[in-house]
VOPAGU-2260 file (C-alpha; in pm, 1 decimal, decimal comma):
REM VOPAGU-2260
SITE   aa  ch    i         X         Y         Z
SITE  MET   A    0    -218,1    1205,5    2817,6
SITE  ASP   A    1      88,8    1242,7    2649,1
SITE  PHE   A    2      94,2    1324,6    2267,1
SITE  ASN   A    3     451,6    1355,6    2200,4
SITE  LEU   A    4     648,2    1125,9    1996,0
SITE  PRO   A    5     881,4     837,4    2193,7
SITE  PRO   A    6    1224,2    1002,6    2158,5
SITE  GLU   A    7    1394,3     713,7    2022,8
SITE  LEU   A    8    1148,2     805,1    1710,6
SITE  THR   A    9    1204,0    1120,4    1675,9
SITE  ALA   A   10    1575,2    1054,4    1696,5
SITE  TYR   A   11    1564,8     792,6    1437,7
SITE  LEU   A   12    1369,2    1021,2    1162,1
SITE  ALA   A   13    1637,9    1251,6    1216,2
SITE  GLU   A   14    1894,0     981,0    1147,4
SITE  LEU   A   15    1679,6     869,3     851,0
SITE  ASP   A   16    1722,4    1258,7     685,7
SITE  ASP   A   17    2094,4    1202,8     777,5
SITE  PHE   A   18    2071,3     881,4     565,3
SITE  ILE   A   19    1869,2    1028,0     271,5
SITE  GLU   A   20    2131,3    1328,1     225,9
SITE  ARG   A   21    2458,4    1160,3     297,8
SITE  GLU   A   22    2325,9     776,8      70,4
SITE  ILE   A   23    2040,8     865,5     -92,3
SITE  LYS   A   24    2090,8    1211,5    -278,0
SITE  PRO   A   25    2409,9    1103,3    -387,8
SITE  ILE   A   26    2246,3     834,5    -606,3
SITE  GLU   A   27    1927,9    1020,2    -698,7
SITE  GLN   A   28    2176,4    1308,5    -859,7
SITE  ARG   A   29    2375,1    1047,7   -1048,3
SITE  ASP   A   30    2382,1    1006,9   -1401,8
SITE  ASP   A   31    2074,3    1180,2   -1452,0
SITE  ASN   A   32    1838,5    1005,4   -1219,4
SITE  MET   A   33    1673,1    1274,7   -1185,4
SITE  ARG   A   34    1509,7    1207,2   -1467,9
SITE  PHE   A   35    1301,4     983,6   -1335,5
SITE  PHE   A   36    1158,9    1235,3   -1041,6
SITE  ASP   A   37    1178,0    1589,0   -1251,0
SITE  HIS   A   38     924,6    1623,5   -1556,9
SITE  ARG   A   39    1057,4    1346,2   -1716,1
SITE  ARG   A   40     977,7    1125,5   -1475,6
SITE  GLU   A   41     668,5     988,7   -1655,4
SITE  TYR   A   42     833,1     907,3   -1985,3
SITE  ALA   A   43    1174,2     781,2   -1839,6
SITE  ARG   A   44    1012,7     477,2   -1571,8
SITE  THR   A   45     792,4     334,4   -1891,2
SITE  ASP   A   46     871,9      99,2   -2143,8
SITE  TRP   A   47     615,5     220,8   -2356,0
SITE  ASP   A   48     678,3     -69,8   -2611,4
SITE  ALA   A   49     670,0    -325,6   -2373,4
SITE  GLY   A   50     309,0    -266,0   -2268,1
SITE  GLY   A   51     362,9      17,4   -2017,3
SITE  LEU   A   52     605,1    -183,1   -1790,8
SITE  PRO   A   53     858,0      -5,7   -1574,6
SITE  LYS   A   54    1196,6      22,7   -1727,0
SITE  HIS   A   55    1464,0    -138,2   -1668,1
SITE  GLU   A   56    1704,4     125,7   -1549,5
SITE  TRP   A   57    1389,2     236,6   -1340,7
SITE  GLU   A   58    1335,6     -54,7   -1109,2
SITE  ALA   A   59    1756,9    -136,1   -1161,5
SITE  LEU   A   60    1755,1     202,5    -971,3
SITE  LEU   A   61    1515,0     145,5    -666,6
SITE  ALA   A   62    1653,4    -195,0    -628,4
SITE  GLU   A   63    1956,4     -20,4    -533,1
SITE  ALA   A   64    1808,4     193,7    -268,7
SITE  ARG   A   65    1670,1     -58,7     -89,9
SITE  GLU   A   66    1985,3    -242,6    -127,6
SITE  VAL   A   67    2147,1      75,1      35,4
SITE  ALA   A   68    1871,7     157,3     317,6
SITE  ASP   A   69    1907,5    -218,0     392,9
SITE  LYS   A   70    2296,0    -263,7     415,7
SITE  ALA   A   71    2208,6      60,1     656,4
SITE  GLY   A   72    1981,4    -131,0     861,7
SITE  HIS   A   73    1626,1      63,4     763,1
SITE  TYR   A   74    1483,6    -140,5     492,2
SITE  ARG   A   75    1377,9    -408,2     756,5
SITE  PHE   A   76    1252,9    -183,0     997,1
SITE  ALA   A   77     928,1    -286,3    1055,1
SITE  TRP   A   78    1025,4    -677,6    1020,7
SITE  PRO   A   79     999,9    -871,3    1315,1
SITE  VAL   A   80    1309,2    -911,7    1493,4
SITE  GLU   A   81    1322,8   -1308,1    1466,7
SITE  MET   A   82    1291,0   -1248,5    1074,1
SITE  GLY   A   83    1573,1   -1027,4    1109,4
SITE  GLY   A   84    1388,3    -673,4    1138,9
SITE  LYS   A   85    1369,8    -423,6    1423,7
SITE  GLY   A   86    1037,5    -537,6    1490,8
SITE  GLY   A   87     885,1    -139,4    1452,7
SITE  SER   A   88     537,8    -126,0    1546,5
SITE  ASN   A   89     284,3      50,1    1315,4
SITE  LEU   A   90     302,8     391,9    1532,4
SITE  ALA   A   91     620,9     411,1    1432,2
SITE  MET   A   92     570,1     297,9    1054,7
SITE  ALA   A   93     285,8     543,4    1033,9
SITE  VAL   A   94     475,3     840,5    1171,8
SITE  ILE   A   95     804,3     743,4     896,0
SITE  ARG   A   96     565,6     695,6     616,1
SITE  GLU   A   97     409,7    1057,9     682,4
SITE  HIS   A   98     775,6    1208,0     727,2
SITE  LEU   A   99     914,4    1039,5     451,0
SITE  ALA   A  100     643,0    1118,5     195,8
SITE  ALA   A  101     634,7    1479,4     370,0
SITE  ARG   A  102     963,0    1545,5     168,5
SITE  GLY   A  103     793,7    1531,8    -150,0
SITE  LEU   A  104     916,1    1315,7    -480,3
SITE  GLY   A  105    1252,0    1160,6    -462,8
SITE  LEU   A  106    1450,1     790,2    -429,5
SITE  HIS   A  107    1399,9     830,3     -99,0
SITE  ASN   A  108    1036,7     717,6    -114,5
SITE  ASP   A  109     834,6     648,9    -424,4
SITE  LEU   A  110     487,5     566,0    -353,0
SITE  GLN   A  111     406,4     452,0    -755,2
SITE  ASN   A  112     612,7     125,5    -657,7
SITE  GLU   A  113     539,7      94,5    -297,9
SITE  HIS   A  114     952,4     181,0    -266,6
SITE  SER   A  115    1081,0     328,6      16,1
SITE  ILE   A  116    1419,1     314,7     219,3
SITE  VAL   A  117    1254,8     204,7     507,1
SITE  GLY   A  118     965,0    -107,3     335,6
SITE  ASN   A  119     652,0    -182,6     344,7
SITE  ASN   A  120     600,0    -548,4     325,1
SITE  PRO   A  121     278,4    -661,0     502,5
SITE  PHE   A  122     363,6    -970,0     369,8
SITE  ILE   A  123     616,5   -1033,4     611,6
SITE  LEU   A  124     365,0    -915,3     944,3
SITE  LEU   A  125     129,6   -1170,7     754,4
SITE  PHE   A  126     294,1   -1458,3     682,7
SITE  LYS   A  127     426,6   -1448,4    1057,3
SITE  ALA   A  128      63,5   -1449,1    1153,1
SITE  PHE   A  129     -80,8   -1701,8     951,4
SITE  ALA   A  130     159,5   -1942,0     830,4
SITE  THR   A  131     161,2   -2276,7    1037,4
SITE  PRO   A  132     499,3   -2424,8    1138,6
SITE  GLU   A  133     544,5   -2647,7     850,6
SITE  GLN   A  134     502,6   -2364,8     618,9
SITE  TYR   A  135     720,6   -2091,4     787,8
SITE  ALA   A  136     944,4   -2386,5     787,5
SITE  ARG   A  137     940,5   -2390,5     439,3
SITE  ASP   A  138     925,7   -2020,4     307,8
SITE  SER   A  139    1007,7   -1811,6     531,8
SITE  GLU   A  140    1371,0   -1798,0     420,5
SITE  LYS   A  141    1287,3   -1741,0      90,5
SITE  LEU   A  142    1052,3   -1442,5     178,4
SITE  LEU   A  143    1352,4   -1303,7     415,0
SITE  THR   A  144    1612,6   -1312,1     132,1
SITE  GLY   A  145    1391,5   -1186,5    -154,2
SITE  ALA   A  146    1402,8   -1558,0    -364,6
SITE  MET   A  147    1022,5   -1575,5    -288,2
SITE  ARG   A  148     833,8   -1215,8    -460,6
SITE  THR   A  149     453,8   -1302,6    -381,5
SITE  VAL   A  150     175,2   -1075,7    -587,7
SITE  PHE   A  151    -157,0   -1036,6    -397,4
SITE  GLY   A  152    -465,0   -1218,8    -657,1
SITE  LEU   A  153    -782,9   -1133,4    -445,9
SITE  THR   A  154    -947,0    -921,5    -693,0
SITE  GLU   A  155   -1084,8   -1055,3    -995,8
SITE  PRO   A  156   -1289,8    -911,5   -1340,0
SITE  ASN   A  157   -1614,0    -950,4   -1209,4
SITE  HIS   A  158   -1508,4    -907,0    -850,0
SITE  GLY   A  159   -1378,6    -631,4    -646,2
SITE  SER   A  160   -1549,0    -557,7    -306,4
SITE  ASP   A  161   -1701,8    -812,6    -329,2
SITE  ALA   A  162   -1449,6   -1086,7    -258,0
SITE  THR   A  163   -1653,2   -1332,2    -134,5
SITE  PHE   A  164   -1815,8   -1400,2    -466,5
SITE  MET   A  165   -1535,7   -1449,7    -622,0
SITE  GLU   A  166   -1535,9   -1703,7    -956,2
SITE  THR   A  167   -1180,7   -1870,4    -901,7
SITE  ARG   A  168   -1209,2   -2235,3    -787,2
SITE  GLY   A  169    -963,7   -2459,1    -593,8
SITE  VAL   A  170   -1063,5   -2841,5    -607,1
SITE  ARG   A  171    -891,9   -3101,2    -486,5
SITE  GLU   A  172    -743,9   -3355,3    -767,3
SITE  THR   A  173    -456,8   -3608,3    -794,5
SITE  ARG   A  174    -233,3   -3591,6   -1032,1
SITE  ASP   A  175      41,5   -3895,0   -1109,7
SITE  GLY   A  176     -13,1   -4035,9    -759,8
SITE  VAL   A  177      21,2   -3685,9    -581,7
SITE  PRO   A  178    -247,4   -3527,8    -408,5
SITE  GLY   A  179    -307,2   -3160,6    -494,6
SITE  TRP   A  180    -525,1   -2845,2    -637,9
SITE  ARG   A  181    -681,5   -2761,1    -945,0
SITE  ILE   A  182    -733,2   -2365,5    -973,2
SITE  ASP   A  183    -904,7   -2198,7   -1257,2
SITE  GLY   A  184    -999,3   -1843,5   -1273,7
SITE  GLU   A  185    -843,9   -1489,5   -1342,5
SITE  LYS   A  186    -707,4   -1227,1   -1153,8
SITE  MET   A  187    -662,9    -861,0   -1122,2
SITE  TRP   A  188    -433,6    -645,9   -1075,5
SITE  SER   A  189    -147,8    -874,2    -992,7
SITE  THR   A  190      81,6    -611,8    -903,1
SITE  GLY   A  191     472,2    -661,3    -997,3
SITE  MET   A  192     353,3    -989,2   -1168,4
SITE  HIS   A  193     611,2    -947,0   -1423,1
SITE  VAL   A  194     902,2   -1011,9   -1164,6
SITE  ALA   A  195     738,9   -1217,3    -912,5
SITE  THR   A  196     847,9   -1620,8    -830,9
SITE  HIS   A  197     459,2   -1656,4    -682,9
SITE  ALA   A  198     133,3   -1535,5    -666,0
SITE  MET   A  199    -126,9   -1523,8    -333,7
SITE  VAL   A  200    -454,1   -1679,6    -520,8
SITE  PHE   A  201    -726,9   -1699,7    -338,3
SITE  ALA   A  202    -977,2   -1960,5    -470,4
SITE  ARG   A  203   -1335,1   -2064,2    -307,9
SITE  THR   A  204   -1275,3   -2440,5    -212,0
SITE  SER   A  205   -1571,3   -2467,2     -50,8
SITE  GLY   A  206   -1898,2   -2362,2     120,8
SITE  LYS   A  207   -2133,0   -2102,9    -175,6
SITE  ASP   A  208   -2084,4   -1756,9    -306,5
SITE  GLY   A  209   -2124,9   -1493,2     -72,9
SITE  ASP   A  210   -1995,6   -1675,6     224,8
SITE  ALA   A  211   -1679,0   -1605,2     434,7
SITE  ALA   A  212   -1609,3   -1928,4     501,9
SITE  GLY   A  213   -1465,0   -2156,6     224,5
SITE  ILE   A  214   -1187,0   -1966,1      45,0
SITE  THR   A  215    -801,3   -2083,5      61,2
SITE  CYS   A  216    -495,7   -1846,7      -6,1
SITE  PHE   A  217    -293,2   -2072,9    -260,9
SITE  ILE   A  218     101,0   -2036,3    -317,9
SITE  VAL   A  219      87,6   -2096,5    -666,1
SITE  PRO   A  220     424,7   -2026,3    -856,4
SITE  ALA   A  221     440,8   -1800,5   -1154,1
SITE  ASP   A  222     572,6   -2013,3   -1379,8
SITE  THR   A  223     320,1   -2312,8   -1299,5
SITE  PRO   A  224     189,8   -2418,1   -1649,0
SITE  GLY   A  225    -145,1   -2238,7   -1703,5
SITE  VAL   A  226     -83,7   -1936,4   -1507,6
SITE  LYS   A  227     -92,3   -1624,4   -1787,8
SITE  VAL   A  228     -51,4   -1244,0   -1843,6
SITE  GLU   A  229    -343,0   -1207,1   -2024,7
SITE  GLU   A  230    -238,1    -813,3   -2061,4
SITE  TYR   A  231    -114,6    -494,0   -1899,0
SITE  LEU   A  232    -327,3    -245,4   -1751,0
SITE  TRP   A  233    -283,9     108,1   -1868,4
SITE  THR   A  234    -364,7     338,3   -1574,5
SITE  PHE   A  235    -419,2     701,9   -1501,3
SITE  ASN   A  236     -38,5     709,0   -1356,4
SITE  MET   A  237     239,7     520,1   -1570,5
SITE  PRO   A  238     447,1     291,2   -1556,3
SITE  THR   A  239     154,3       3,0   -1492,1
SITE  ASP   A  240     284,4    -348,9   -1372,5
SITE  HIS   A  241    -100,6    -446,8   -1305,0
SITE  PRO   A  242    -197,2    -705,1   -1540,3
SITE  ARG   A  243    -499,1    -942,0   -1512,5
SITE  VAL   A  244    -371,1   -1318,7   -1453,1
SITE  SER   A  245    -555,1   -1646,8   -1594,4
SITE  PHE   A  246    -521,8   -1966,6   -1419,4
SITE  THR   A  247    -624,1   -2260,6   -1616,5
SITE  ASN   A  248    -619,5   -2602,5   -1530,5
SITE  VAL   A  249    -314,2   -2485,6   -1299,9
SITE  TRP   A  250    -228,8   -2792,5   -1089,4
SITE  VAL   A  251     -25,0   -2740,7    -738,3
SITE  PRO   A  252      49,8   -3020,2    -466,0
SITE  GLU   A  253    -169,2   -3024,9    -191,3
SITE  ASP   A  254      38,8   -2818,4      86,9
SITE  SER   A  255      96,1   -2499,0    -147,4
SITE  TYR   A  256    -120,0   -2267,2      55,3
SITE  TRP   A  257     -39,7   -2021,1     306,7
SITE  GLY   A  258    -276,9   -2054,6     689,1
SITE  GLU   A  259    -560,5   -2292,1     648,0
SITE  ILE   A  260    -786,3   -2452,9     414,9
SITE  ASP   A  261   -1151,9   -2259,5     357,3
SITE  ARG   A  262    -997,2   -1969,6     608,4
SITE  GLY   A  263    -801,7   -1780,4     375,6
SITE  LEU   A  264    -960,9   -1494,9     349,8
SITE  GLY   A  265    -868,3   -1387,6     685,7
SITE  ILE   A  266    -513,3   -1367,8     540,8
SITE  GLY   A  267    -656,6   -1133,4     304,2
SITE  GLN   A  268    -815,8    -871,0     551,2
SITE  SER   A  269    -519,9    -902,6     772,4
SITE  PHE   A  270    -310,0    -730,3     443,7
SITE  VAL   A  271    -515,6    -466,4     436,7
SITE  HIS   A  272    -522,5    -349,2     764,9
SITE  GLN   A  273    -133,7    -317,1     779,3
SITE  ASN   A  274    -122,8    -178,3     440,1
SITE  ARG   A  275    -417,9      98,9     478,2
SITE  ILE   A  276    -283,3     227,0     795,1
SITE  ARG   A  277      37,5     296,6     621,7
SITE  GLN   A  278     -96,8     420,1     328,9
SITE  ALA   A  279    -292,6     641,5     531,6
SITE  ALA   A  280       2,8     816,4     634,1
SITE  SER   A  281     170,7     842,0     338,4
SITE  SER   A  282    -129,2    1019,6     199,0
SITE  LEU   A  283    -109,6    1202,7     485,7
SITE  GLY   A  284     247,0    1323,1     423,5
SITE  ALA   A  285     169,4    1417,4      65,9
SITE  ALA   A  286    -101,0    1639,1     119,7
SITE  HIS   A  287     157,6    1794,7     385,7
SITE  TYR   A  288     400,4    1841,4     139,5
SITE  CYS   A  289     123,1    2010,9     -80,5
SITE  VAL   A  290     -10,1    2241,5     129,6
SITE  GLU   A  291     311,0    2345,8     248,7
SITE  GLU   A  292     445,1    2382,8     -83,0
SITE  ALA   A  293     154,0    2644,7    -162,6
SITE  VAL   A  294     195,2    2827,8     117,6
SITE  LYS   A  295     542,4    2904,3      19,8
SITE  TYR   A  296     461,0    3008,2    -333,5
SITE  ALA   A  297     190,5    3242,7    -218,5
SITE  ARG   A  298     417,0    3390,2      -4,5
SITE  GLU   A  299     698,9    3426,2    -305,9
SITE  ARG   A  300     473,6    3505,3    -580,0
SITE  LYS   A  301     304,6    3877,7    -589,6
SITE  PRO   A  302      55,1    3938,8    -868,7
SITE  PHE   A  303     -60,4    4318,6    -859,0
SITE  GLY   A  304     256,7    4425,7    -669,0
SITE  LYS   A  305     120,4    4167,1    -341,5
SITE  PRO   A  306     192,1    3855,8    -217,8
SITE  LEU   A  307     -95,0    3597,5    -309,0
SITE  ALA   A  308    -102,6    3504,9      26,1
SITE  ASP   A  309    -246,0    3833,3     120,5
SITE  ASN   A  310    -588,5    3719,0     -44,9
SITE  GLN   A  311    -820,5    3577,9     193,7
SITE  ALA   A  312    -891,6    3342,0    -118,8
SITE  ILE   A  313    -576,1    3187,5    -135,9
SITE  GLN   A  314    -499,5    3093,6     270,5
SITE  TRP   A  315    -869,7    2997,4     329,1
SITE  PRO   A  316    -873,6    2675,5     176,7
SITE  LEU   A  317    -528,1    2606,7     256,6
SITE  VAL   A  318    -681,3    2651,0     649,8
SITE  GLU   A  319    -944,8    2425,6     617,5
SITE  LEU   A  320    -694,4    2183,2     422,2
SITE  ALA   A  321    -429,8    2231,3     682,3
SITE  THR   A  322    -697,1    2187,0     983,5
SITE  GLN   A  323    -809,3    1829,9     879,6
SITE  ILE   A  324    -429,3    1725,1     809,5
SITE  GLU   A  325    -399,4    1815,8    1200,8
SITE  MET   A  326    -718,3    1599,3    1282,0
SITE  LEU   A  327    -588,3    1305,7    1063,0
SITE  ARG   A  328    -253,4    1276,5    1222,8
SITE  LEU   A  329    -395,0    1241,1    1519,3
SITE  LEU   A  330    -640,3     950,5    1435,5
SITE  ILE   A  331    -374,4     762,9    1237,3
SITE  ARG   A  332    -147,5     758,2    1532,6
SITE  LYS   A  333    -423,3     676,3    1778,5
SITE  THR   A  334    -557,2     403,6    1594,5
SITE  ALA   A  335    -182,7     278,3    1473,0
SITE  TRP   A  336     -79,6     261,0    1858,5
SITE  GLN   A  337    -449,9      79,6    1901,9
SITE  MET   A  338    -312,5    -219,9    1653,4
SITE  ASP   A  339     -13,8    -232,7    1867,3
SITE  ASN   A  340    -163,5    -264,2    2195,8
SITE  MET   A  341    -402,8    -575,8    2063,9
SITE  GLU   A  342    -366,3    -909,4    1855,1
SITE  HIS   A  343    -245,4    -911,5    1502,8
SITE  LYS   A  344    -628,5   -1107,4    1452,0
SITE  ALA   A  345    -814,2    -868,6    1690,7
SITE  ILE   A  346    -838,0    -549,4    1469,2
SITE  GLU   A  347   -1057,9    -687,9    1218,9
SITE  ARG   A  348   -1298,9    -715,4    1526,5
SITE  GLU   A  349   -1233,4    -412,8    1720,6
SITE  ILE   A  350   -1108,7    -117,0    1474,3
SITE  SER   A  351   -1139,2    -212,3    1147,7
SITE  ASP   A  352   -1382,0      85,1    1144,6
SITE  LYS   A  353   -1098,6     294,5    1262,3
SITE  VAL   A  354    -860,0     188,4    1023,2
SITE  SER   A  355   -1085,6     231,4     739,9
SITE  MET   A  356   -1209,3     636,1     853,4
SITE  CYS   A  357    -778,1     690,3     827,6
SITE  ASN   A  358    -756,0     546,7     475,5
SITE  TYR   A  359   -1054,5     661,8     297,3
SITE  TRP   A  360    -993,8    1025,8     456,1
SITE  ALA   A  361    -662,1    1030,5     401,1
SITE  ASN   A  362    -673,6     925,8      25,3
SITE  ARG   A  363    -917,1    1212,5     -13,1
SITE  LEU   A  364    -788,8    1477,7     156,5
SITE  VAL   A  365    -465,7    1451,0     -47,3
SITE  CYS   A  366    -632,2    1458,8    -365,6
SITE  GLU   A  367    -852,1    1761,7    -246,5
SITE  ALA   A  368    -467,3    1893,4    -130,4
SITE  ALA   A  369    -253,6    1838,0    -471,5
SITE  ASP   A  370    -556,2    1998,6    -670,9
SITE  ARG   A  371    -534,5    2300,1    -423,8
SITE  ALA   A  372    -141,4    2316,5    -474,5
SITE  MET   A  373    -196,7    2325,8    -895,4
SITE  GLN   A  374    -484,8    2581,2    -845,2
SITE  VAL   A  375    -267,4    2808,2    -608,8
SITE  HIS   A  376      44,0    2749,4    -864,4
SITE  GLY   A  377    -163,2    2825,1   -1175,4
SITE  GLY   A  378     -51,0    2716,6   -1475,9
SITE  ILE   A  379     297,6    2596,4   -1352,0
SITE  GLY   A  380     151,3    2381,6   -1083,4
SITE  TYR   A  381     -91,5    2238,2   -1367,5
SITE  SER   A  382     246,7    2141,2   -1562,6
SITE  ARG   A  383     481,1    1821,2   -1485,9
SITE  HIS   A  384     746,2    2049,7   -1338,3
SITE  LYS   A  385     555,5    2045,6   -1037,1
SITE  PRO   A  386     487,2    1707,5    -835,2
SITE  PHE   A  387     150,5    1801,5    -797,7
SITE  GLU   A  388     -27,0    1615,4   -1093,7
SITE  HIS   A  389     176,3    1345,4   -1043,4
SITE  ILE   A  390      72,8    1278,7    -657,9
SITE  TYR   A  391    -287,2    1365,0    -752,8
SITE  ARG   A  392    -266,2    1098,5   -1045,6
SITE  HIS   A  393     -99,0     853,3    -758,1
SITE  HIS   A  394    -295,2     925,1    -527,0
SITE  ARG   A  395    -630,1     907,8    -635,4
SITE  ARG   A  396    -601,2     477,4    -752,4
SITE  TYR   A  397    -613,0     472,9    -343,9
SITE  ARG   A  398    -958,8     599,1    -355,6
SITE  ILE   A  399   -1048,3     243,7    -527,8
SITE  THR   A  400    -776,0      10,7    -488,6
SITE  GLU   A  401    -717,5     -13,7     -81,7
SITE  GLY   A  402   -1120,1     -58,0     -86,8
SITE  SER   A  403   -1317,7     219,7    -255,1
SITE  GLU   A  404   -1390,6     485,9     -17,3
SITE  GLU   A  405   -1740,8     331,6     -65,1
SITE  ILE   A  406   -1689,5      28,2     111,4
SITE  GLN   A  407   -1505,4     166,1     362,9
SITE  MET   A  408   -1795,0     351,0     477,4
SITE  ARG   A  409   -1980,5      81,4     465,2
SITE  LYS   A  410   -1741,7     -42,8     750,9
SITE  VAL   A  411   -1743,2     232,0     914,6
SITE  ALA   A  412   -2113,2     241,8     888,2
SITE  ALA   A  413   -2145,1     -92,3     961,1
SITE  PHE   A  414   -1991,3    -101,2    1352,0
SITE  LEU   A  415   -2148,3     242,3    1397,0
SITE  PHE   A  416   -2491,4      53,2    1360,5
SITE  GLY   A  417   -2376,5    -224,6    1547,9
SITE  TYR   A  418   -2428,7    -485,5    1253,2
SITE  LEU   A  419   -2037,5    -583,0    1297,8
SITE  GLY   A  420   -1769,1    -466,1    1577,2
SITE  PRO   A  421   -1815,0    -390,7    1957,4
SITE  LYS   A  422   -2133,6    -287,6    1929,0
SITE  ARG   A  423   -2273,2    -554,0    1777,3
SITE  ALA   A  424   -2342,1    -730,1    2092,4
SITE  GLN   A  425   -2519,5    -414,7    2246,1
SITE  PHE   A  426   -2774,8    -376,5    1958,0
SITE  ARG   A  427   -2810,9    -761,0    1955,4
SITE  ASP   A  428   -2924,2    -720,5    2352,2
SITE  ALA   A  429   -3122,1    -457,0    2298,7
SITE  GLY   A  430   -3339,6    -608,6    2058,9
């Protein structure tokens, strides 16, 4: 059993580090762009008079960095080769995401906006796996060029983890002789709606509440009559681009969906697996950064004439965090490797529990690491002159938004006790 990373991947990490220093850092340092990353970051990023949306200058800076990364061949690393990417594996993406997050805050990687010089766009893989040939011919070019920017509309005001109980409905309706669908409902946390061209709207088209079948993933143009941003929700971490969107008497033509009618829930499940393993790796990297910064400070700070690091009260909590980081890193990489070695649609059936383990533990761990780093740094750690409060506020959301940790533990339990997954047949036969 070889735990060494492939040589080409370690070489690529070095290439990325060199690219950051040569191309990204100069942009970061230009025109006082550090205001977006130092103690002024929340104020500089947020348009307080526009409902808390991201400032145009902030989003333009991120777009510039992505363009530079794309020209250098990095941004589309994870995309399929036939779609202009390098076919980067889940393992490679997990390692890269951890590596970039472990560098700390910066223009190279800012998770608040899911921004990175190596893009995380699971929509591309999702589309490739589920689109019919006709849908691929219709939408692939627009997705690849950025002409089509989608938001993910699954969660509702009254339904989050219980997505199969969604109240949004899609009903067949012909208008002016053209067959199509009328959609009515509301979606929460439709991140990026202020710049989106389309919304992926999951709606029940048949069956009853609680059924996994009977849900369809519609692709609704954002400017369709009846689509309305009701409010942007102010959150623990600003700026916010997470609105509540209503769909009232919204009509789309018959073929305005991805995948198959009544089988759209699989698309949502596919999305979360890709996103969860990568997001877990980012949380792991951020946790590693917090621990390393705390260790460095504890060696330098000398209250009462001796380094803080001499005190076991400082050492032991960081030892526990460092131990958990090492163990979690192995689980994330093993799980990502397993994802690479099975059919895309088999992940839900076979190792969904492992993805959940990685994600809920990583999100909890990074919050503990950021909190401990604040404690070690004392007053300055609590201030915005250090990044720990920002890391905590940002990553705290993932204990809820990537599927709450309780729901993810429930998934692990279902696999463990044979209600789902590979053990299901074993327990059924035994009964």
